[in-house]
C-alpha positions as a printed NumPy array, in Angstrom:
array([[ -64.672,  -77.942,   23.168],
       [ -65.146,  -74.288,   22.275],
       [ -62.629,  -73.314,   24.973],
       [ -60.095,  -75.663,   23.386],
       [ -60.816,  -74.282,   19.916],
       [ -60.167,  -70.738,   21.131],
       [ -57.024,  -71.804,   22.983],
       [ -55.681,  -73.772,   19.999],
       [ -56.316,  -70.9  ,   17.599],
       [ -52.635,  -70.06 ,   18.067],
       [ -50.703,  -72.034,   15.418],
       [ -47.8  ,  -72.621,   17.812],
       [ -49.995,  -73.975,   20.599],
       [ -51.869,  -76.188,   18.171],
       [ -48.598,  -77.51 ,   16.734],
       [ -47.395,  -78.35 ,   20.229],
       [ -50.617,  -80.218,   20.981],
       [ -50.267,  -82.127,   17.692],
       [ -46.69 ,  -83.139,   18.567],
       [ -47.785,  -84.378,   21.983],
       [ -50.71 ,  -86.28 ,   20.467],
       [ -48.386,  -87.909,   17.944],
       [ -46.046,  -89.017,   20.732],
       [ -48.711,  -90.947,   22.651],
       [ -48.262,  -94.315,   20.842],
       [ -44.752,  -94.679,   22.302],
       [ -46.316,  -96.037,   25.505],
       [ -47.552,  -99.085,   23.601],
       [ -43.944, -100.143,   22.932],
       [ -41.456, -101.544,   25.418],
       [ -40.519, -100.669,   28.076],
       [ -44.069,  -99.623,   29.106],
       [ -45.483, -102.277,   26.724],
       [ -49.078, -101.085,   27.095],
       [ -50.048, -103.003,   23.944],
       [ -53.762, -102.271,   24.385],
       [ -53.07 ,  -98.523,   24.359],
       [ -52.038,  -98.738,   20.692],
       [ -55.712,  -99.176,   19.741],
       [ -56.708,  -95.733,   21.068],
       [ -53.392,  -93.832,   21.096],
       [ -54.044,  -92.171,   17.73 ],
       [ -57.534,  -90.939,   18.617],
       [ -56.478,  -87.52 ,   20.016],
       [ -54.308,  -86.913,   16.959],
       [ -57.171,  -87.86 ,   14.618],
       [ -59.675,  -85.656,   16.456],
       [ -57.275,  -82.716,   16.328],
       [ -56.723,  -83.009,   12.572],
       [ -60.479,  -83.497,   12.029],
       [ -61.209,  -80.189,   13.781],
       [ -58.694,  -78.199,   11.723],
       [ -60.258,  -75.071,   10.192],
       [ -58.581,  -75.664,    6.825],
       [ -56.987,  -78.503,    4.908],
       [ -53.594,  -76.814,    5.195],
       [ -53.9  ,  -76.656,    8.982],
       [ -54.861,  -80.351,    9.047],
       [ -51.734,  -81.142,    7.025],
       [ -49.667,  -79.184,    9.561],
       [ -51.325,  -81.2  ,   12.344],
       [ -50.273,  -84.371,   10.562],
       [ -46.724,  -83.089,   10.109],
       [ -46.338,  -81.974,   13.736],
       [ -47.847,  -85.223,   14.994],
       [ -45.4  ,  -87.185,   12.844],
       [ -42.57 ,  -85.132,   14.335],
       [ -43.735,  -85.99 ,   17.853],
       [ -44.163,  -89.662,   16.987],
       [ -40.646,  -90.014,   15.563],
       [ -38.97 ,  -88.148,   18.418],
       [ -40.832,  -90.296,   20.953],
       [ -40.04 ,  -93.694,   19.428],
       [ -36.396,  -92.703,   18.833],
       [ -35.855,  -90.64 ,   21.987],
       [ -33.132,  -93.011,   23.174],
       [ -30.969,  -91.752,   20.279],
       [ -30.831,  -88.263,   21.781],
       [ -27.473,  -88.784,   23.602],
       [ -25.935,  -89.95 ,   20.316],
       [ -27.497,  -87.592,   17.767],
       [ -28.252,  -84.613,   20.014],
       [ -30.098,  -81.872,   18.103],
       [ -29.78 ,  -83.841,   14.876],
       [ -32.643,  -86.121,   15.926],
       [ -35.042,  -83.153,   15.838],
       [ -33.938,  -82.225,   12.332],
       [ -34.459,  -85.792,   11.109],
       [ -37.869,  -85.995,   12.811],
       [ -38.927,  -82.674,   11.283],
       [ -38.002,  -83.882,    7.794],
       [ -39.581,  -87.327,    8.084],
       [ -42.577,  -85.995,    9.994],
       [ -43.72 ,  -84.391,    6.732],
       [ -44.691,  -87.892,    5.568],
       [ -47.761,  -87.635,    7.825],
       [ -48.958,  -84.321,    6.334],
       [ -51.146,  -86.055,    3.705],
       [ -52.533,  -88.283,    6.444],
       [ -53.637,  -85.229,    8.419],
       [ -55.156,  -83.615,    5.322],
       [ -57.11 ,  -86.777,    4.493],
       [ -58.457,  -87.018,    8.047],
       [ -60.157,  -83.668,    7.559],
       [ -61.161,  -84.582,    4.011],
       [ -63.057,  -87.684,    5.141],
       [ -64.036,  -86.919,    8.742],
       [ -64.253,  -83.119,    8.87 ],
       [ -67.588,  -81.401,    9.458],
       [ -70.532,  -83.784,    9.359],
       [ -69.362,  -86.664,    7.162],
       [ -71.82 ,  -88.958,    5.49 ],
       [ -71.817,  -92.659,    6.339],
       [ -70.095,  -93.252,    2.991],
       [ -67.251,  -90.893,    3.827],
       [ -66.93 ,  -92.45 ,    7.269],
       [ -66.717,  -95.924,    5.767],
       [ -64.14 ,  -94.773,    3.217],
       [ -62.023,  -93.272,    6.012],
       [ -61.802,  -96.695,    7.668],
       [ -60.055,  -97.974,    4.539],
       [ -58.145,  -94.927,    3.284],
       [ -56.571,  -93.65 ,    6.515],
       [ -55.001,  -96.995,    7.543],
       [ -53.748,  -97.399,    3.958],
       [ -52.054,  -93.997,    4.045],
       [ -50.452,  -94.829,    7.388],
       [ -49.141,  -98.071,    5.915],
       [ -47.588,  -96.249,    2.958],
       [ -45.938,  -93.802,    5.372],
       [ -44.434,  -96.76 ,    7.22 ],
       [ -43.313,  -98.22 ,    3.903],
       [ -41.482,  -95.031,    2.89 ],
       [ -39.776,  -94.457,    6.208],
       [ -38.808,  -98.139,    6.373],
       [ -36.233,  -97.521,    3.677],
       [ -32.852,  -98.158,    5.246],
       [ -31.532,  -94.764,    4.129],
       [ -34.289,  -93.027,    6.115],
       [ -33.578,  -94.912,    9.318],
       [ -35.413,  -98.186,    8.822],
       [ -38.695,  -99.556,   10.19 ],
       [ -38.095,  -98.939,   13.886],
       [ -41.311,  -98.158,   15.726],
       [ -43.798,  -99.601,   13.246],
       [ -47.136,  -99.394,   15.011],
       [ -47.919, -103.084,   14.523],
       [ -44.738, -104.118,   16.327],
       [ -46.307, -102.906,   19.586],
       [ -48.363, -106.14 ,   19.507],
       [ -45.332, -108.424,   19.926],
       [ -46.691, -110.137,   23.06 ],
       [ -50.315, -110.63 ,   21.928],
       [ -51.047, -114.172,   20.749],
       [ -53.829, -113.397,   18.243],
       [ -51.75 , -110.555,   16.802],
       [ -48.799, -112.895,   16.272],
       [ -51.104, -115.243,   14.381],
       [ -52.119, -112.314,   12.165],
       [ -48.437, -111.506,   11.633],
       [ -47.977, -114.973,   10.137],
       [ -50.637, -114.014,    7.57 ],
       [ -49.66 , -110.457,    6.617],
       [ -46.613, -109.556,    8.657],
       [ -46.274, -106.515,   10.853],
       [ -47.881, -104.545,    8.002],
       [ -51.241, -106.191,    8.592],
       [ -51.022, -105.449,   12.306],
       [ -50.297, -101.77 ,   11.64 ],
       [ -53.252, -101.547,    9.267],
       [ -55.675, -103.078,   11.773],
       [ -54.397, -101.001,   14.708],
       [ -54.897,  -97.779,   12.747],
       [ -58.323,  -98.944,   11.537],
       [ -59.433,  -99.502,   15.127],
       [ -58.165,  -96.025,   16.078],
       [ -60.103,  -94.444,   13.216],
       [ -63.234,  -96.35 ,   14.206],
       [ -62.844,  -95.233,   17.823],
       [ -62.418,  -91.606,   16.74 ],
       [ -65.552,  -91.823,   14.589],
       [ -67.537,  -93.366,   17.438],
       [ -66.75 ,  -90.525,   19.824],
       [ -67.077,  -87.628,   17.374],
       [ -69.223,  -88.448,   14.324],
       [ -72.69 ,  -89.674,   15.2  ],
       [ -73.713,  -89.994,   11.558],
       [ -70.936,  -92.503,   10.782],
       [ -71.14 ,  -94.695,   13.847],
       [ -72.641,  -97.647,   11.982],
       [ -69.601,  -98.031,    9.676],
       [ -67.336,  -97.571,   12.695],
       [ -69.024, -100.371,   14.601],
       [ -68.937, -102.512,   11.453],
       [ -65.182, -101.897,   11.196],
       [ -64.622, -103.014,   14.778],
       [ -66.702, -106.132,   14.167],
       [ -64.773, -106.837,   10.959],
       [ -61.453, -106.487,   12.795],
       [ -62.596, -108.924,   15.465],
       [ -63.837, -111.309,   12.776],
       [ -60.524, -111.098,   10.885],
       [ -58.593, -111.85 ,   14.044],
       [ -60.823, -114.823,   14.805],
       [ -60.562, -116.109,   11.237],
       [ -56.78 , -115.846,   11.296],
       [ -56.692, -117.686,   14.602],
       [ -58.735, -120.523,   13.136],
       [ -57.402, -120.586,    9.564],
       [ -53.724, -119.61 ,    9.664],
       [ -51.551, -122.734,    9.769],
       [ -49.904, -123.301,   13.105],
       [ -46.182, -124.111,   13.165],
       [ -45.75 , -127.883,   13.162],
       [ -42.843, -128.605,   15.477],
       [ -40.684, -131.349,   13.968],
       [ -37.455, -131.15 ,   15.956],
       [ -35.481, -129.408,   18.649],
       [ -32.012, -127.924,   19.   ],
       [ -30.093, -126.548,   21.937],
       [ -28.689, -123.079,   21.321],
       [ -26.578, -121.153,   23.826],
       [ -26.476, -117.358,   24.059],
       [ -23.327, -115.778,   25.518],
       [ -23.885, -112.29 ,   26.945],
       [ -20.729, -110.828,   28.531],
       [ -22.317, -107.649,   29.867],
       [ -20.88 , -104.142,   29.918],
       [ -17.095, -104.051,   29.566],
       [ -15.533, -100.575,   29.389],
       [ -12.106,  -99.052,   29.24 ],
       [  -9.377,  -98.665,   26.624],
       [  -8.666, -102.393,   26.416],
       [ -12.354, -103.341,   26.435],
       [ -11.975, -105.433,   23.258],
       [  -9.454, -107.806,   24.856],
       [ -11.262, -107.97 ,   28.188],
       [ -14.636, -108.577,   26.523],
       [ -13.156, -111.462,   24.565],
       [ -11.706, -112.907,   27.776],
       [ -15.126, -112.714,   29.447],
       [ -16.857, -114.351,   26.474],
       [ -14.259, -117.095,   26.494],
       [ -14.771, -117.667,   30.205],
       [ -18.56 , -117.876,   29.853],
       [ -18.342, -120.194,   26.837],
       [ -16.131, -122.67 ,   28.71 ],
       [ -19.015, -123.198,   31.122],
       [ -21.039, -124.696,   28.277],
       [ -18.83 , -127.762,   28.062],
       [ -20.89 , -130.901,   28.649],
       [ -24.193, -129.079,   28.087],
       [ -24.767, -130.802,   24.699],
       [ -25.404, -127.61 ,   22.78 ],
       [ -25.772, -127.534,   18.98 ],
       [ -24.727, -123.923,   18.458],
       [ -23.258, -121.07 ,   20.497],
       [ -24.045, -117.453,   19.565],
       [ -22.068, -114.392,   20.612],
       [ -23.427, -110.854,   20.214],
       [ -22.691, -108.084,   17.753],
       [ -19.089, -106.75 ,   17.844],
       [ -18.187, -109.601,   20.184],
       [ -14.746, -109.745,   18.508],
       [ -13.112, -106.378,   17.908],
       [ -10.273, -107.674,   15.756],
       [ -10.115, -109.209,   12.299],
       [  -9.499, -112.918,   12.762],
       [  -7.145, -112.904,    9.775],
       [  -4.928, -110.409,   11.595],
       [  -5.369, -112.193,   14.942],
       [  -5.012, -115.95 ,   14.294],
       [  -4.43 , -116.388,   18.012],
       [  -8.044, -115.379,   18.676],
       [  -9.296, -117.705,   15.941],
       [  -7.396, -120.581,   17.591],
       [  -8.899, -119.767,   20.988],
       [ -12.429, -119.786,   19.546],
       [ -11.715, -123.096,   17.773],
       [ -10.536, -124.55 ,   21.066],
       [ -13.826, -123.477,   22.631],
       [ -15.703, -125.175,   19.789],
       [ -13.834, -128.446,   20.412],
       [ -14.417, -128.211,   24.153],
       [ -18.161, -127.56 ,   23.86 ],
       [ -18.791, -129.726,   20.797],
       [ -20.595, -126.919,   18.969],
       [ -19.843, -124.356,   16.295],
       [ -19.632, -120.765,   17.521],
       [ -21.113, -117.819,   15.636],
       [ -19.146, -114.679,   16.509],
       [ -19.477, -111.157,   15.155],
       [ -16.386, -109.238,   14.053],
       [ -16.397, -105.436,   13.903],
       [ -12.998, -104.535,   12.441],
       [ -11.047, -103.511,    9.398],
       [ -10.712, -106.54 ,    7.16 ],
       [  -7.288, -107.887,    6.298],
       [  -8.317, -109.197,    2.865],
       [ -10.017, -106.069,    1.499],
       [ -10.295, -102.333,    2.284],
       [ -12.7  , -100.98 ,    4.857],
       [ -14.426, -101.831,    8.123],
       [ -17.125, -104.515,    8.095],
       [ -19.513, -105.973,   10.643],
       [ -19.501, -109.685,    9.929],
       [ -21.105, -112.811,   11.344],
       [ -18.411, -115.503,   11.167],
       [ -18.814, -119.185,   11.94 ],
       [ -15.973, -120.937,   13.749],
       [ -15.784, -124.708,   14.125],
       [ -13.445, -127.137,   15.885],
       [ -10.999, -126.949,   12.97 ],
       [ -10.997, -123.17 ,   12.646],
       [ -12.896, -120.793,   10.42 ],
       [ -15.523, -122.684,    8.433],
       [ -15.588, -120.123,    5.616],
       [ -19.203, -119.123,    6.334],
       [ -19.399, -115.347,    6.607],
       [ -22.173, -112.766,    6.419],
       [ -21.314, -109.071,    6.059],
       [ -23.972, -106.711,    7.368],
       [ -25.937, -105.231,    4.468],
       [ -28.142, -102.555,    6.012],
       [ -26.162, -100.053,    8.002],
       [ -27.487,  -97.569,   10.553],
       [ -27.49 ,  -94.008,    9.206],
       [ -25.093,  -91.817,   11.206],
       [ -24.296,  -94.703,   13.571],
       [ -22.364,  -96.767,   11.007],
       [ -22.137,  -94.383,    8.087],
       [ -23.021,  -90.773,    7.344],
       [ -25.248,  -90.201,    4.318],
       [ -23.697,  -87.616,    1.989],
       [ -20.687,  -87.303,    4.295],
       [ -19.3  ,  -84.339,    2.338],
       [ -22.481,  -82.43 ,    3.219],
       [ -23.422,  -83.885,    6.631],
       [ -20.024,  -84.803,    8.023],
       [ -20.393,  -82.083,   10.64 ],
       [ -22.688,  -84.497,   12.52 ],
       [ -19.556,  -86.09 ,   14.018],
       [ -18.917,  -82.884,   15.953],
       [ -22.309,  -82.79 ,   17.692],
       [ -22.904,  -86.469,   18.446],
       [ -21.519,  -89.983,   18.309],
       [ -21.817,  -90.291,   14.542],
       [ -19.551,  -92.684,   12.651],
       [ -16.056,  -91.313,   12.127],
       [ -15.579,  -93.662,    9.178],
       [ -18.217,  -95.329,    7.036],
       [ -18.58 ,  -99.088,    7.39 ],
       [ -18.744, -101.157,    4.199],
       [ -21.868, -103.077,    3.162],
       [ -22.284, -106.738,    2.399],
       [ -23.86 , -107.757,   -0.884],
       [ -26.094, -110.747,   -0.101],
       [ -27.77 , -112.66 ,    2.689],
       [ -26.277, -115.971,    3.765],
       [ -27.673, -119.207,    5.197],
       [ -25.049, -121.183,    7.122],
       [ -24.877, -124.924,    7.767],
       [ -23.656, -125.379,   11.322],
       [ -23.744, -129.17 ,   11.396],
       [ -26.334, -131.535,   12.862],
       [ -28.364, -130.685,    9.734],
       [ -29.079, -127.225,   11.207],
       [ -29.182, -124.197,    8.868],
       [ -29.191, -120.697,   10.358],
       [ -29.743, -117.237,    8.906],
       [ -27.82 , -114.431,   10.645],
       [ -28.938, -110.82 ,   10.91 ],
       [ -26.897, -108.047,   12.498],
       [ -28.241, -105.321,   14.777],
       [ -31.256, -103.41 ,   13.451],
       [ -31.58 , -105.73 ,   10.454],
       [ -33.964, -107.654,   12.706],
       [ -36.383, -104.723,   12.285],
       [ -36.739, -105.46 ,    8.536],
       [ -39.429, -108.099,    7.916],
       [ -38.282, -108.712,    4.338],
       [ -34.809, -109.869,    5.417],
       [ -36.054, -112.595,    7.747],
       [ -38.651, -113.635,    5.153],
       [ -35.946, -114.108,    2.525],
       [ -33.852, -116.191,    4.931],
       [ -36.845, -118.447,    5.56 ],
       [ -37.355, -118.778,    1.8  ],
       [ -33.679, -119.716,    1.448],
       [ -34.049, -122.605,    3.888],
       [ -32.994, -121.207,    7.263],
       [ -34.199, -123.339,   10.193],
       [ -33.376, -120.678,   12.797],
       [ -33.079, -116.897,   12.552],
       [ -30.188, -115.392,   14.499],
       [ -29.937, -111.726,   15.445],
       [ -26.618, -110.456,   16.808],
       [ -26.916, -107.078,   18.479],
       [ -25.213, -104.635,   20.804],
       [ -27.181, -101.906,   22.549],
       [ -24.366, -101.084,   24.964],
       [ -24.577,  -97.393,   24.013],
       [ -28.208,  -97.264,   25.156],
       [ -28.143,  -98.895,   28.572],
       [ -30.828,  -97.532,   30.855],
       [ -33.099,  -96.575,   27.937],
       [ -36.07 ,  -98.304,   26.31 ],
       [ -33.97 ,  -99.377,   23.31 ],
       [ -32.765, -102.824,   24.522],
       [ -36.29 , -104.029,   25.313],
       [ -37.698, -102.593,   22.094],
       [ -34.996, -104.306,   20.055],
       [ -35.503, -107.649,   21.776],
       [ -39.269, -107.509,   21.184],
       [ -38.806, -107.387,   17.405],
       [ -37.698, -111.018,   17.412],
       [ -41.224, -112.121,   18.318],
       [ -42.621, -110.546,   15.143],
       [ -39.889, -112.   ,   12.91 ],
       [ -40.462, -115.48 ,   14.357],
       [ -44.247, -115.316,   13.965],
       [ -44.028, -113.94 ,   10.423],
       [ -41.733, -116.709,    9.175],
       [ -42.69 , -119.665,   11.379],
       [ -39.019, -119.953,   12.362],
       [ -37.555, -119.605,   15.858],
       [ -35.588, -116.432,   16.479],
       [ -32.527, -116.064,   18.704],
       [ -31.619, -112.486,   19.651],
       [ -28.106, -112.474,   21.172],
       [ -26.597, -109.265,   22.536],
       [ -23.456, -108.1  ,   24.284],
       [ -25.16 , -106.254,   27.11 ],
       [ -28.851, -107.248,   26.983],
       [ -31.614, -107.655,   26.346],
       [ -31.116, -111.14 ,   24.832],
       [ -34.202, -113.205,   24.023],
       [ -35.342, -116.362,   22.224],
       [ -38.722, -116.952,   20.562],
       [ -40.38 , -120.075,   19.228],
       [ -41.72 , -120.423,   15.675],
       [ -45.081, -119.012,   16.826],
       [ -43.459, -115.886,   18.25 ],
       [ -43.945, -116.883,   21.874],
       [ -41.028, -116.221,   24.207],
       [ -38.893, -119.177,   25.274],
       [ -37.395, -118.89 ,   28.723],
       [ -36.439, -115.625,   30.407],
       [ -34.933, -112.552,   28.835],
       [ -31.317, -111.839,   29.738],
       [ -31.546, -108.281,   31.041],
       [ -29.041, -105.472,   30.817],
       [ -27.584, -106.38 ,   34.193],
       [ -26.793, -109.994,   33.221],
       [ -23.36 , -111.387,   32.373],
       [ -23.969, -115.042,   31.655],
       [ -24.331, -117.892,   29.187],
       [ -27.717, -119.568,   28.896],
       [ -28.875, -122.618,   26.953],
       [ -32.293, -122.592,   25.278],
       [ -34.199, -125.641,   24.07 ],
       [ -35.503, -124.321,   20.739],
       [ -38.331, -126.038,   18.804],
       [ -37.991, -126.214,   15.01 ],
       [ -40.769, -125.922,   12.42 ],
       [ -40.566, -126.003,    8.633],
       [ -43.973, -125.008,    7.33 ],
       [ -44.487, -121.996,    5.049],
       [ -46.52 , -119.166,    6.535],
       [ -48.853, -117.099,    4.325],
       [ -46.58 , -114.108,    4.881],
       [ -43.527, -115.955,    3.588],
       [ -45.545, -117.276,    0.636],
       [ -47.311, -114.049,   -0.374],
       [ -45.022, -111.358,    0.986],
       [ -46.061, -107.795,    1.768],
       [ -49.563, -108.073,    0.349],
       [ -51.096, -105.582,    2.841],
       [ -48.733, -102.934,    1.479],
       [ -49.731, -103.769,   -2.084],
       [ -53.392, -103.509,   -1.083],
       [ -52.788, -100.12 ,    0.541],
       [ -51.096,  -98.857,   -2.618],
       [ -54.1  ,  -99.996,   -4.664],
       [ -56.441,  -98.137,   -2.29 ],
       [ -54.396,  -94.965,   -2.718],
       [ -54.327,  -95.41 ,   -6.484],
       [ -58.127,  -95.71 ,   -6.496],
       [ -58.349,  -92.644,   -4.241],
       [ -56.156,  -90.609,   -6.577],
       [ -58.229,  -91.703,   -9.571],
       [ -61.479,  -90.805,   -7.798],
       [ -60.181,  -87.429,   -6.656],
       [ -58.866,  -86.734,  -10.147],
       [ -62.256,  -87.458,  -11.724],
       [ -63.947,  -85.317,   -9.089],
       [ -61.613,  -82.409,   -9.814],
       [ -62.243,  -82.828,  -13.543],
       [ -66.016,  -82.673,  -13.022],
       [ -65.662,  -79.539,  -10.919],
       [ -63.499,  -77.946,  -13.583],
       [ -66.03 ,  -78.726,  -16.296],
       [ -68.837,  -77.341,  -14.15 ],
       [ -66.895,  -74.144,  -13.582],
       [ -66.231,  -73.811,  -17.323],
       [ -69.928,  -74.221,  -18.298],
       [ -71.75 ,  -71.016,  -19.52 ],
       [ -73.541,  -69.189,  -16.763],
       [ -76.211,  -67.608,  -19.134],
       [ -78.93 ,  -69.957,  -20.289],
       [ -79.459,  -69.97 ,  -24.087],
       [ -82.265,  -67.746,  -25.381],
       [ -85.42 ,  -69.421,  -26.604],
       [ -87.722,  -68.543,  -29.547],
       [ -91.454,  -67.985,  -29.417],
       [ -91.923,  -71.631,  -30.305],
       [ -89.835,  -72.634,  -27.25 ],
       [ -86.864,  -73.894,  -29.262],
       [ -83.308,  -72.759,  -28.567],
       [ -82.187,  -69.83 ,  -30.636],
       [ -79.814,  -70.794,  -33.371],
       [ -77.144,  -68.22 ,  -34.048],
       [ -76.881,  -67.27 ,  -37.666],
       [ -80.53 ,  -67.912,  -38.546]])
């Protein structure tokens, strides 16, 4: 330990270690999917910040660890953003500086059992607020939330139905803090063990108490995944391939057919011939077809990404325009200032336009669906609102064709499990080039994933459920609880600082006393 302390005395070496420690949680996400690793992945980072010689150095440890975490979970963006990803990670990594400072504040030195117990509540709350801030769409959205690493764990999915991915993040961080206390702070081991027991008890209680989805029907939904189609005329050839695959669904008794994001590269108002071909497919298969158009609209200015429903008689009129756009990928924030990003990466040459409201579509057979486009499936509030608005099935249309061979397709597909478990609604994740996936209302996977090498159409038998989960009913209550914890912390620290200030301002010389042992009274 002393050897490490001497070696890490260099600020640059220590910063590098902090960045590496912050990057460790990436292995809990797909593709590695070492979900169990999430419960100890933060321990090295916590121990490093705890050993910082000063509060400022602990804040730097938090900042550098946040930088490493963001670069790791977004590393697949490197070919698109190039050096810009490091600038973004350096700016957003500062959100973890208070977390690092508070680690030393509560766990530094020889903390009392009270401080150790407080750390088990405060540190997960701070982490949750960091996730809340960076989940704002303008800052890149909630990709890589720590709780989403638990997408394949049954008990965790049950907890997601109670408090969403927020509750999972809180508990994962709490377990990490408890593990760090167990290995480094002997005096606070009792609260740490109590925290682990409480986490296990909460998981067991959620398993027993949280209402299970009550399946009350089934629908057959087909996913059409054309695979990678390149070249200058890729839009036409992709449409031809999608048309070919959809024809194979005739006679399969499907209720809905879903194409991926940007599956149609032309506005259907400008290309009525394509609209007629899709309508012919709808008549042949006996099902409405949800396509996604990425094109300049003919009825208003600008480029939109839109989910459009086509029936046997043509366009049904149901349309959803994507609301939350990807920074730099679909628009450049403050383009007049940051427009140079187009010269160093694959940033958007022209800003896409935003939709104004979410839409629930009636596709016939009494089935109501709520579409989401691309990384909107990472936002738990959007799927929750669709469930509140009466959606029977959540539909995510995506295209990760720019990130083939990376961890991005699997990570994106895994998010559907969380959205399904949170809302008690099945989730269909349809892509152009994989990975496509379908999840039941409990978040469990239905059938096989369609990998990045697949070019096919597959029919899924999807169970329906219409209960209301606690998360849909009560919303982001773990976040509200974390904010209350931080408010109480700020109030406590403020009172403590006030007491210290009053103590410092008190007279250092004791008042003189008379012969009769009474305080001297000036002026007498």
